[in-house]
C-alpha positions as a LaTeX table, in Angstrom:
\begin{tabular}{lrrr}
\hline
Residue & $x$ (\AA) & $y$ (\AA) & $z$ (\AA) \\
\hline
Met1 & 244.45 & 85.91 & 193.15 \\
Arg2 & 247.02 & 84.99 & 190.51 \\
Glu3 & 249.14 & 83.26 & 193.13 \\
Leu4 & 246.14 & 81.24 & 194.24 \\
Ile5 & 245.37 & 80.17 & 190.65 \\
Lys6 & 249.02 & 79.18 & 190.05 \\
Ser7 & 249.27 & 77.22 & 193.27 \\
Arg8 & 249.54 & 73.43 & 193.17 \\
Tyr9 & 246.56 & 72.91 & 195.48 \\
Phe10 & 244.26 & 74.95 & 193.27 \\
Lys11 & 245.27 & 72.88 & 190.21 \\
Trp12 & 244.64 & 69.66 & 192.16 \\
Gly13 & 241.25 & 70.89 & 193.27 \\
Leu14 & 240.31 & 72.01 & 189.78 \\
Thr15 & 241.40 & 68.63 & 188.35 \\
Leu16 & 239.35 & 66.79 & 190.97 \\
Cys17 & 236.25 & 68.89 & 190.26 \\
Leu18 & 236.54 & 68.42 & 186.51 \\
Ser19 & 237.03 & 64.67 & 186.99 \\
Leu20 & 233.86 & 64.49 & 189.15 \\
Val21 & 231.89 & 66.50 & 186.60 \\
Gly22 & 233.15 & 64.24 & 183.79 \\
Ala23 & 232.21 & 61.10 & 185.76 \\
Ile24 & 228.72 & 62.48 & 186.42 \\
Val25 & 228.24 & 63.37 & 182.77 \\
Ile26 & 229.37 & 59.91 & 181.64 \\
Phe27 & 227.01 & 58.30 & 184.20 \\
Leu28 & 224.06 & 60.37 & 183.00 \\
Leu29 & 224.86 & 59.57 & 179.36 \\
Leu30 & 224.95 & 55.84 & 180.13 \\
Asp31 & 221.78 & 56.06 & 182.18 \\
Lys32 & 219.93 & 57.85 & 179.37 \\
Phe33 & 221.72 & 55.98 & 176.55 \\
Ser34 & 218.58 & 55.24 & 174.52 \\
Thr35 & 217.48 & 58.87 & 174.68 \\
Val36 & 220.94 & 60.19 & 173.79 \\
His37 & 221.26 & 57.62 & 171.01 \\
Gly38 & 217.91 & 58.69 & 169.54 \\
Ala39 & 218.84 & 62.37 & 169.75 \\
Leu40 & 222.21 & 61.70 & 168.08 \\
Gly41 & 220.44 & 59.69 & 165.39 \\
Ser42 & 218.08 & 62.58 & 164.67 \\
Leu43 & 220.97 & 65.02 & 164.57 \\
Met44 & 222.90 & 62.74 & 162.19 \\
Asn45 & 219.86 & 62.55 & 159.89 \\
Ile46 & 219.70 & 66.32 & 159.78 \\
Leu47 & 223.42 & 66.67 & 159.12 \\
Ala48 & 223.52 & 63.77 & 156.65 \\
Pro49 & 223.90 & 65.96 & 153.50 \\
Phe50 & 226.82 & 67.84 & 155.08 \\
Ile51 & 228.45 & 64.55 & 156.22 \\
Tyr52 & 228.11 & 63.08 & 152.71 \\
Gly53 & 229.52 & 66.23 & 151.18 \\
Ala54 & 232.45 & 66.39 & 153.59 \\
Val55 & 233.31 & 62.74 & 152.98 \\
Met56 & 233.16 & 63.17 & 149.20 \\
Ala57 & 235.29 & 66.35 & 149.40 \\
Tyr58 & 237.90 & 64.61 & 151.57 \\
Leu59 & 238.12 & 61.66 & 149.19 \\
Leu60 & 238.35 & 63.96 & 146.17 \\
Arg61 & 240.89 & 66.31 & 147.72 \\
Pro62 & 243.97 & 64.55 & 146.27 \\
Val63 & 242.40 & 64.68 & 142.82 \\
Tyr64 & 241.44 & 68.32 & 143.32 \\
Asn65 & 244.95 & 69.27 & 144.49 \\
Gly66 & 246.57 & 67.51 & 141.57 \\
Cys67 & 244.27 & 69.19 & 139.05 \\
Tyr68 & 244.78 & 72.57 & 140.73 \\
Met69 & 248.58 & 72.35 & 140.58 \\
Arg70 & 248.57 & 71.34 & 136.91 \\
Thr71 & 246.00 & 73.95 & 135.90 \\
Glu72 & 247.86 & 76.66 & 137.79 \\
Lys73 & 251.11 & 75.64 & 136.07 \\
Leu74 & 249.38 & 75.69 & 132.67 \\
Met75 & 247.86 & 79.13 & 133.28 \\
Lys76 & 251.25 & 80.57 & 134.23 \\
His77 & 252.79 & 78.89 & 131.19 \\
Ile78 & 250.40 & 80.74 & 128.84 \\
Asn79 & 251.37 & 84.01 & 130.59 \\
Val80 & 248.18 & 84.80 & 132.56 \\
Lys81 & 249.36 & 87.74 & 134.66 \\
Ser82 & 246.55 & 88.08 & 137.22 \\
Glu83 & 247.12 & 85.78 & 140.21 \\
Arg84 & 243.47 & 86.07 & 141.20 \\
Ala85 & 242.36 & 84.95 & 137.73 \\
Val86 & 244.80 & 82.03 & 137.86 \\
Asp87 & 243.44 & 81.00 & 141.28 \\
Ile88 & 239.78 & 81.28 & 140.30 \\
Ile89 & 240.17 & 79.42 & 136.99 \\
Ser90 & 242.31 & 76.69 & 138.62 \\
Arg91 & 239.67 & 76.18 & 141.33 \\
Ile92 & 236.78 & 75.96 & 138.88 \\
Val93 & 238.60 & 73.56 & 136.52 \\
Ser94 & 239.74 & 71.38 & 139.43 \\
Val95 & 236.23 & 71.14 & 140.88 \\
Val96 & 234.71 & 70.32 & 137.50 \\
Leu97 & 237.28 & 67.58 & 136.78 \\
Ser98 & 236.99 & 66.15 & 140.32 \\
Met99 & 233.19 & 65.99 & 140.22 \\
Leu100 & 233.29 & 64.56 & 136.68 \\
Leu101 & 235.60 & 61.81 & 137.86 \\
Leu102 & 233.26 & 61.06 & 140.78 \\
Phe103 & 230.20 & 60.88 & 138.50 \\
Val104 & 232.01 & 58.62 & 136.02 \\
Ala105 & 233.17 & 56.30 & 138.80 \\
Ile106 & 229.67 & 56.04 & 140.35 \\
Phe107 & 227.92 & 55.60 & 137.00 \\
Gly108 & 230.42 & 52.97 & 135.81 \\
Leu109 & 230.19 & 51.05 & 139.08 \\
Val110 & 226.41 & 51.06 & 139.11 \\
Met111 & 226.00 & 50.15 & 135.41 \\
Ser112 & 228.54 & 47.34 & 135.62 \\
Val113 & 227.60 & 45.85 & 138.99 \\
Ile114 & 223.81 & 46.02 & 139.17 \\
Pro115 & 223.03 & 44.10 & 135.98 \\
Gln116 & 225.64 & 41.49 & 136.88 \\
Phe117 & 224.26 & 41.30 & 140.41 \\
Val118 & 220.68 & 40.76 & 139.23 \\
Ser119 & 221.79 & 38.22 & 136.65 \\
Ser120 & 223.96 & 36.35 & 139.16 \\
Leu121 & 221.19 & 36.32 & 141.79 \\
Tyr122 & 218.74 & 34.96 & 139.18 \\
Asp123 & 221.19 & 32.24 & 138.12 \\
Ile124 & 221.78 & 31.25 & 141.75 \\
Val125 & 218.06 & 30.89 & 142.51 \\
Val126 & 217.30 & 29.01 & 139.27 \\
Ser127 & 220.27 & 26.65 & 139.58 \\
Met128 & 219.87 & 25.91 & 143.29 \\
Pro129 & 218.09 & 22.52 & 142.91 \\
Gly130 & 220.49 & 21.38 & 140.20 \\
Thr131 & 223.43 & 22.60 & 142.28 \\
Ala132 & 222.27 & 20.48 & 145.23 \\
Val133 & 222.18 & 17.41 & 142.98 \\
Lys134 & 225.69 & 18.21 & 141.65 \\
Ile135 & 227.04 & 18.52 & 145.16 \\
Met136 & 225.40 & 15.23 & 146.18 \\
Asn137 & 226.92 & 13.48 & 143.15 \\
Trp138 & 230.28 & 15.07 & 143.83 \\
Val139 & 230.21 & 13.82 & 147.44 \\
Gln140 & 229.27 & 10.33 & 146.26 \\
Gly141 & 232.27 & 10.28 & 143.93 \\
Ile142 & 234.84 & 11.05 & 146.69 \\
Asp143 & 236.56 & 7.75 & 147.53 \\
Phe144 & 238.36 & 8.76 & 150.75 \\
Val145 & 235.24 & 9.95 & 152.58 \\
Asp146 & 233.57 & 7.42 & 154.93 \\
Glu147 & 230.13 & 6.10 & 153.89 \\
Lys148 & 228.57 & 7.32 & 157.13 \\
Ile149 & 229.79 & 10.84 & 156.47 \\
Lys150 & 228.50 & 10.61 & 152.90 \\
Lys151 & 225.08 & 9.54 & 154.17 \\
Leu152 & 225.05 & 12.41 & 156.68 \\
Ile153 & 225.85 & 14.93 & 153.95 \\
Met154 & 223.19 & 13.45 & 151.63 \\
Asp155 & 220.56 & 13.61 & 154.34 \\
Ser156 & 221.53 & 17.19 & 155.14 \\
Met157 & 221.23 & 18.16 & 151.46 \\
Asp158 & 217.77 & 16.54 & 151.23 \\
Asn159 & 216.65 & 18.41 & 154.31 \\
Met160 & 218.08 & 21.67 & 152.94 \\
Ile161 & 216.22 & 21.28 & 149.66 \\
Gly162 & 212.98 & 20.64 & 151.54 \\
Asn163 & 213.61 & 23.59 & 153.81 \\
Val164 & 214.28 & 25.86 & 150.81 \\
Asp165 & 210.95 & 24.87 & 149.23 \\
Asp166 & 209.09 & 25.51 & 152.49 \\
Trp167 & 210.98 & 28.80 & 152.95 \\
Ile168 & 209.88 & 29.99 & 149.51 \\
Lys169 & 206.26 & 28.92 & 149.98 \\
Tyr170 & 205.63 & 30.03 & 153.55 \\
Thr171 & 208.12 & 32.84 & 154.07 \\
Val172 & 209.20 & 34.52 & 150.84 \\
Ile173 & 205.79 & 34.77 & 149.18 \\
Pro174 & 203.98 & 36.15 & 152.27 \\
Tyr175 & 206.90 & 38.51 & 152.82 \\
Leu176 & 206.67 & 39.83 & 149.27 \\
Lys177 & 203.06 & 40.80 & 149.98 \\
Glu178 & 204.19 & 42.83 & 152.95 \\
Val179 & 206.93 & 44.40 & 150.88 \\
Ala180 & 204.36 & 45.48 & 148.33 \\
Leu181 & 202.49 & 47.35 & 151.08 \\
Lys182 & 205.69 & 49.07 & 152.20 \\
Val183 & 206.80 & 50.24 & 148.76 \\
Ser184 & 205.32 & 53.69 & 149.27 \\
Ala185 & 207.30 & 54.18 & 152.48 \\
Gly186 & 210.40 & 52.92 & 150.72 \\
Ile187 & 209.90 & 55.41 & 147.90 \\
Val188 & 209.71 & 58.25 & 150.42 \\
Gly189 & 212.91 & 57.03 & 152.08 \\
Ala190 & 214.66 & 56.65 & 148.74 \\
Ala191 & 213.60 & 60.16 & 147.74 \\
Ser192 & 214.98 & 61.55 & 151.01 \\
Phe193 & 218.24 & 59.72 & 150.46 \\
Val194 & 218.52 & 61.02 & 146.87 \\
Phe195 & 217.83 & 64.57 & 148.15 \\
Asp196 & 220.58 & 64.19 & 150.78 \\
Ile197 & 223.04 & 62.92 & 148.16 \\
Phe198 & 222.17 & 65.82 & 145.85 \\
Val199 & 222.70 & 68.38 & 148.62 \\
Gly200 & 225.88 & 66.48 & 149.52 \\
Phe201 & 227.25 & 67.05 & 146.02 \\
Val202 & 226.56 & 70.80 & 146.42 \\
Val203 & 228.25 & 70.81 & 149.84 \\
Cys204 & 231.20 & 68.91 & 148.32 \\
Ile205 & 231.66 & 71.60 & 145.68 \\
Tyr206 & 231.51 & 74.39 & 148.27 \\
Ile207 & 234.04 & 72.64 & 150.49 \\
Leu208 & 236.48 & 72.04 & 147.63 \\
Leu209 & 236.23 & 75.67 & 146.49 \\
Ser210 & 236.63 & 77.07 & 150.00 \\
Lys211 & 238.96 & 74.56 & 151.68 \\
Ser212 & 241.82 & 77.02 & 151.92 \\
Thr213 & 239.47 & 79.57 & 153.56 \\
Phe214 & 238.20 & 76.99 & 156.04 \\
Ser215 & 241.79 & 76.02 & 156.89 \\
Ala216 & 242.76 & 79.67 & 157.48 \\
Gln217 & 239.67 & 80.22 & 159.64 \\
Ala218 & 240.49 & 77.16 & 161.79 \\
Lys219 & 244.07 & 78.41 & 162.36 \\
Lys220 & 242.73 & 81.87 & 163.18 \\
Ile221 & 240.37 & 80.45 & 165.81 \\
Ser222 & 243.13 & 78.31 & 167.31 \\
Phe223 & 245.49 & 81.24 & 167.77 \\
Ser224 & 242.70 & 83.42 & 169.16 \\
Ile225 & 241.67 & 80.93 & 171.87 \\
Phe226 & 244.93 & 79.23 & 172.86 \\
Glu227 & 248.50 & 80.31 & 173.55 \\
Lys228 & 250.89 & 80.30 & 170.64 \\
Asp229 & 252.66 & 77.07 & 171.66 \\
Thr230 & 249.33 & 75.31 & 172.24 \\
Ala231 & 247.96 & 76.56 & 168.93 \\
Asn232 & 251.08 & 75.27 & 167.13 \\
Thr233 & 250.63 & 71.90 & 168.84 \\
Ile234 & 246.95 & 71.78 & 167.77 \\
Ile235 & 247.79 & 72.66 & 164.17 \\
Asn236 & 250.57 & 70.06 & 164.01 \\
Gly237 & 248.24 & 67.50 & 165.53 \\
Ala238 & 245.58 & 68.28 & 162.90 \\
Arg239 & 248.18 & 67.81 & 160.17 \\
Tyr240 & 249.17 & 64.45 & 161.66 \\
Val241 & 245.48 & 63.38 & 161.78 \\
Asp242 & 245.04 & 64.43 & 158.18 \\
Arg243 & 248.20 & 62.58 & 157.13 \\
Val244 & 247.07 & 59.37 & 158.89 \\
Phe245 & 243.52 & 59.44 & 157.53 \\
Asn246 & 244.52 & 60.50 & 154.04 \\
Gly247 & 247.32 & 57.91 & 153.83 \\
Phe248 & 245.19 & 55.10 & 155.25 \\
Ile249 & 241.98 & 55.77 & 153.33 \\
Ser250 & 243.55 & 56.54 & 149.94 \\
Gly251 & 246.07 & 53.70 & 150.34 \\
Asn252 & 243.34 & 51.26 & 151.41 \\
Ile253 & 241.18 & 52.20 & 148.41 \\
Ile254 & 244.11 & 51.78 & 145.98 \\
Asp255 & 245.00 & 48.47 & 147.52 \\
Ala256 & 241.41 & 47.22 & 147.35 \\
Leu257 & 241.13 & 48.25 & 143.68 \\
Ile258 & 244.41 & 46.41 & 142.86 \\
Ile259 & 243.18 & 43.25 & 144.67 \\
Gly260 & 239.78 & 43.50 & 142.94 \\
Ala261 & 241.40 & 43.89 & 139.51 \\
Ile262 & 243.73 & 40.92 & 140.10 \\
Thr263 & 240.72 & 38.83 & 141.20 \\
Phe264 & 238.76 & 39.80 & 138.09 \\
Val265 & 241.64 & 39.02 & 135.74 \\
Val266 & 242.42 & 35.62 & 137.31 \\
Met267 & 238.75 & 34.58 & 137.45 \\
Ser268 & 238.25 & 35.59 & 133.79 \\
Leu269 & 241.36 & 33.67 & 132.71 \\
Phe270 & 240.12 & 30.49 & 134.43 \\
Asn271 & 236.49 & 31.01 & 133.32 \\
Phe272 & 235.09 & 31.22 & 136.85 \\
Pro273 & 231.40 & 32.27 & 136.99 \\
Phe274 & 230.25 & 35.52 & 138.64 \\
Glu275 & 233.70 & 37.01 & 138.05 \\
Leu276 & 232.57 & 40.65 & 138.10 \\
Leu277 & 230.23 & 40.25 & 141.08 \\
Ile278 & 232.80 & 38.37 & 143.18 \\
Ser279 & 235.54 & 40.86 & 142.20 \\
Val280 & 233.41 & 43.77 & 143.40 \\
Ile281 & 232.63 & 41.92 & 146.66 \\
Val282 & 236.35 & 41.24 & 147.22 \\
Thr283 & 237.17 & 44.88 & 146.48 \\
Val284 & 234.58 & 46.25 & 148.95 \\
Thr285 & 235.36 & 43.80 & 151.75 \\
Asn286 & 239.09 & 44.33 & 151.31 \\
Leu287 & 238.57 & 47.88 & 152.62 \\
Ile288 & 238.02 & 46.23 & 156.08 \\
Pro289 & 241.43 & 45.51 & 157.62 \\
Phe290 & 242.19 & 42.04 & 158.98 \\
Phe291 & 238.66 & 40.49 & 158.55 \\
Gly292 & 237.85 & 41.87 & 155.10 \\
Pro293 & 239.75 & 39.32 & 152.95 \\
Phe294 & 238.21 & 36.42 & 154.84 \\
Ile295 & 234.68 & 37.85 & 154.40 \\
Gly296 & 235.17 & 38.42 & 150.68 \\
Gly297 & 236.74 & 35.00 & 150.16 \\
Thr298 & 233.94 & 33.25 & 152.04 \\
Val299 & 231.16 & 35.02 & 150.13 \\
Gly300 & 232.91 & 34.33 & 146.80 \\
Ala301 & 233.42 & 30.64 & 147.67 \\
Val302 & 229.74 & 30.25 & 148.65 \\
Leu303 & 228.64 & 31.79 & 145.32 \\
Leu304 & 230.95 & 29.48 & 143.35 \\
Leu305 & 229.79 & 26.52 & 145.41 \\
Thr306 & 226.34 & 26.92 & 143.88 \\
Val307 & 227.83 & 26.21 & 140.44 \\
Asn308 & 230.89 & 23.98 & 140.92 \\
Pro309 & 232.41 & 22.84 & 144.23 \\
Met310 & 235.86 & 22.48 & 142.67 \\
Asp311 & 235.75 & 26.09 & 141.46 \\
Ala312 & 235.00 & 27.13 & 145.05 \\
Leu313 & 238.00 & 25.13 & 146.29 \\
Tyr314 & 240.32 & 26.64 & 143.67 \\
Phe315 & 239.00 & 30.12 & 144.49 \\
Val316 & 239.74 & 29.66 & 148.20 \\
Ile317 & 243.32 & 28.58 & 147.37 \\
Phe318 & 243.69 & 31.58 & 145.06 \\
Val319 & 242.37 & 33.97 & 147.75 \\
Leu320 & 244.80 & 32.62 & 150.33 \\
Ile321 & 247.76 & 33.10 & 147.98 \\
Leu322 & 246.52 & 36.57 & 146.94 \\
Gln323 & 246.12 & 37.73 & 150.55 \\
Gln324 & 249.64 & 36.55 & 151.42 \\
Leu325 & 250.92 & 38.55 & 148.46 \\
Asp326 & 248.84 & 41.54 & 149.48 \\
Gly327 & 249.76 & 41.45 & 153.18 \\
Asn328 & 253.49 & 40.97 & 152.64 \\
Leu329 & 254.17 & 42.98 & 149.46 \\
Ile330 & 251.36 & 45.17 & 148.05 \\
Lys331 & 249.79 & 46.73 & 151.12 \\
Pro332 & 253.06 & 47.56 & 153.00 \\
Lys333 & 254.34 & 49.33 & 149.88 \\
Ile334 & 251.11 & 51.40 & 149.52 \\
Leu335 & 250.31 & 52.22 & 153.13 \\
Ser336 & 253.95 & 52.75 & 154.13 \\
Asp337 & 253.95 & 54.45 & 157.59 \\
Ala338 & 250.34 & 55.66 & 157.46 \\
Val339 & 249.35 & 53.21 & 160.22 \\
Asp340 & 251.94 & 52.45 & 162.90 \\
Leu341 & 250.08 & 49.93 & 165.10 \\
Ser342 & 250.79 & 46.40 & 166.26 \\
Ser343 & 248.56 & 43.55 & 165.11 \\
Phe344 & 246.89 & 43.38 & 168.54 \\
Trp345 & 245.78 & 47.04 & 168.48 \\
Ile346 & 244.63 & 46.73 & 164.85 \\
Leu347 & 242.41 & 43.80 & 165.83 \\
Phe348 & 241.19 & 45.73 & 168.88 \\
Ser349 & 240.31 & 48.84 & 166.86 \\
Ile350 & 238.45 & 46.85 & 164.22 \\
Val351 & 236.34 & 44.92 & 166.76 \\
Val352 & 235.51 & 47.99 & 168.83 \\
Gly353 & 234.88 & 50.24 & 165.80 \\
Gly354 & 232.66 & 47.62 & 164.12 \\
Gly355 & 230.72 & 47.01 & 167.35 \\
Leu356 & 230.03 & 50.72 & 167.82 \\
Phe357 & 229.56 & 51.97 & 164.26 \\
Gly358 & 229.17 & 48.92 & 162.02 \\
Phe359 & 230.83 & 48.70 & 158.62 \\
Val360 & 232.07 & 52.33 & 158.72 \\
Gly361 & 233.55 & 51.70 & 162.14 \\
Met362 & 235.43 & 48.67 & 160.90 \\
Ile363 & 236.98 & 50.77 & 158.11 \\
Leu364 & 237.78 & 53.90 & 160.12 \\
Gly365 & 238.55 & 52.17 & 163.45 \\
Val366 & 242.21 & 51.68 & 162.59 \\
Pro367 & 243.09 & 55.29 & 161.63 \\
Val368 & 241.03 & 56.69 & 164.51 \\
Phe369 & 242.78 & 54.46 & 167.03 \\
Thr370 & 246.12 & 55.29 & 165.39 \\
Val371 & 245.50 & 58.97 & 166.15 \\
Ile372 & 244.43 & 58.20 & 169.74 \\
Tyr373 & 247.44 & 55.94 & 170.19 \\
Ala374 & 249.79 & 58.62 & 168.84 \\
Phe375 & 248.29 & 61.28 & 171.12 \\
Ile376 & 248.66 & 59.09 & 174.23 \\
Lys377 & 252.21 & 58.20 & 173.19 \\
Trp378 & 253.06 & 61.88 & 172.67 \\
Ala379 & 251.59 & 62.85 & 176.07 \\
Ile380 & 253.49 & 60.05 & 177.88 \\
Glu381 & 256.80 & 60.86 & 176.17 \\
Arg382 & 256.32 & 64.56 & 176.92 \\
Arg383 & 255.83 & 63.89 & 180.65 \\
Leu384 & 258.81 & 61.48 & 180.64 \\
Ser385 & 261.03 & 64.13 & 179.06 \\
Lys386 & 260.06 & 66.62 & 181.78 \\
Lys387 & 261.21 & 64.01 & 184.34 \\
Asn388 & 264.45 & 63.36 & 182.41 \\
Leu389 & 263.46 & 59.75 & 181.81 \\
Pro390 & 263.96 & 57.78 & 178.60 \\
Ala391 & 261.03 & 57.58 & 176.18 \\
Val392 & 261.99 & 54.35 & 174.42 \\
Thr393 & 259.86 & 51.40 & 175.65 \\
Glu394 & 262.75 & 48.90 & 175.45 \\
Asn395 & 264.59 & 50.83 & 178.15 \\
Tyr396 & 261.95 & 49.69 & 180.68 \\
Thr397 & 261.98 & 45.98 & 179.86 \\
Asp398 & 264.11 & 44.82 & 182.80 \\
Val399 & 263.44 & 47.69 & 185.22 \\
Asp400 & 262.93 & 46.63 & 188.85 \\
Tyr401 & 262.47 & 50.07 & 190.47 \\
Tyr402 & 263.79 & 53.62 & 190.44 \\
Asp403 & 266.49 & 54.47 & 192.99 \\
Tyr404 & 265.92 & 58.03 & 194.20 \\
Asp405 & 269.26 & 58.20 & 195.99 \\
Lys406 & 271.27 & 57.32 & 192.88 \\
Gly407 & 268.78 & 58.92 & 190.46 \\
Glu408 & 268.69 & 55.94 & 188.12 \\
Phe409 & 266.84 & 52.70 & 187.37 \\
Val410 & 267.72 & 49.47 & 189.10 \\
Phe411 & 267.40 & 46.51 & 186.72 \\
Leu412 & 266.49 & 42.92 & 187.42 \\
Pro413 & 269.45 & 40.46 & 187.44 \\
Glu414 & 269.97 & 38.56 & 184.22 \\
Asn415 & 269.56 & 35.13 & 185.87 \\
Leu416 & 266.44 & 36.18 & 187.79 \\
Val417 & 264.15 & 33.83 & 185.85 \\
Glu418 & 266.39 & 30.84 & 186.53 \\
Glu419 & 266.64 & 31.76 & 190.23 \\
Arg420 & 262.88 & 31.99 & 190.60 \\
Lys421 & 262.45 & 28.65 & 188.84 \\
Glu422 & 264.94 & 27.12 & 191.25 \\
Glu423 & 263.11 & 28.61 & 194.23 \\
Lys424 & 259.81 & 27.19 & 193.00 \\
Arg425 & 261.39 & 23.78 & 192.47 \\
Lys426 & 262.80 & 23.75 & 195.98 \\
Ala427 & 259.45 & 24.83 & 197.40 \\
Arg428 & 257.67 & 22.00 & 195.55 \\
Gln429 & 260.28 & 19.50 & 196.78 \\
Lys430 & 259.86 & 20.73 & 200.33 \\
Arg431 & 256.08 & 20.31 & 200.13 \\
Lys432 & 256.45 & 16.77 & 198.84 \\
Glu433 & 258.79 & 15.84 & 201.70 \\
Glu434 & 256.40 & 17.40 & 204.20 \\
Arg435 & 253.50 & 15.29 & 202.79 \\
Lys436 & 255.64 & 12.13 & 202.99 \\
Arg437 & 256.47 & 12.80 & 206.68 \\
Arg438 & 252.79 & 13.36 & 207.46 \\
Trp439 & 251.87 & 10.12 & 205.63 \\
Lys440 & 254.46 & 8.10 & 207.65 \\
Arg441 & 253.02 & 9.44 & 210.87 \\
\hline
\end{tabular}
């Protein structure tokens, strides 16, 4: 029986069966996509408090580890002999400080952003008619713009003002009446969300206090199920995943905070309006790789356009300069080697992640695809090493085929491109001569 299991044909048959089962499962999932999506949505709603808690614990883990190390060092410095007492006190102090930092950050963000957001929104709505007039006067004062273009812009602004009035009368006011009827449902939803967040805080505390126990349990399960080499590979893979996610997420947050702070300082120095609101928008959107800076710059420019078109133009120039500084100096220093992907795969991961999971997918798409990319690369290089073939991609650039007799690669000739161009030129010349002969006949 063991010989049968170890045979090559048995492995091929098992692989074929598993592939067929996987294909059938994928087909059924696609066929019942709406049902599966609804079931997953219900499951995610149930697990929401644990997801919130796990995310908060993961983000607070660097803070917790730093506090734990310093508290443990302090306890040993004051000659606390019991290691258990040192561990318990260090955990409690670290959790308290981490949660306190989280509460302060949330409270400060809410208290600083919400009043500014409400005030800015009110100013935008109140100043909209006057802003339209300013833009029209500004367009009229531009000398190098053709009169026909000016007239087109003026007509468009008149139509926009009329459309805004109609929109307020016939859309906003009736919609507010519907909103008033749905307030009770909104209160229930808000209460459920607040409850999930509260339970999430409790879950976060439990995870931080027991993270070493959870880690030990995961390693124990790995060694109990898999062989020792496989378990070692799984543990090293989990460490790599953690390093990529921790480096990318923490680095991205630090980079976004730096860019937001620079934006706030510059806008305050030049007396731009909505400086706090736009800085927060730039900070949040900068968490999205590739597209984030453009989104934040566009939203900020539109807000400034409602007050002064020239401010919007200066802001766009400032954002372009800042993003060049960020992309070439700040972000590479912070992220380092956390994400080792080409620009094409970064764009691919953002588009796919955003299409599948929205804003969260746009943020986490890059580290997730980095892990998938690294796993595929590791599997390919492992198989190549078993075949005694090179793992460096550049070694395959000019490969024509593998010569089994010599046991080595055969490479394309250096002047192959020129030879093929010459062959194509001769073929074209031959076709032309053939057409000429046919025409003479």
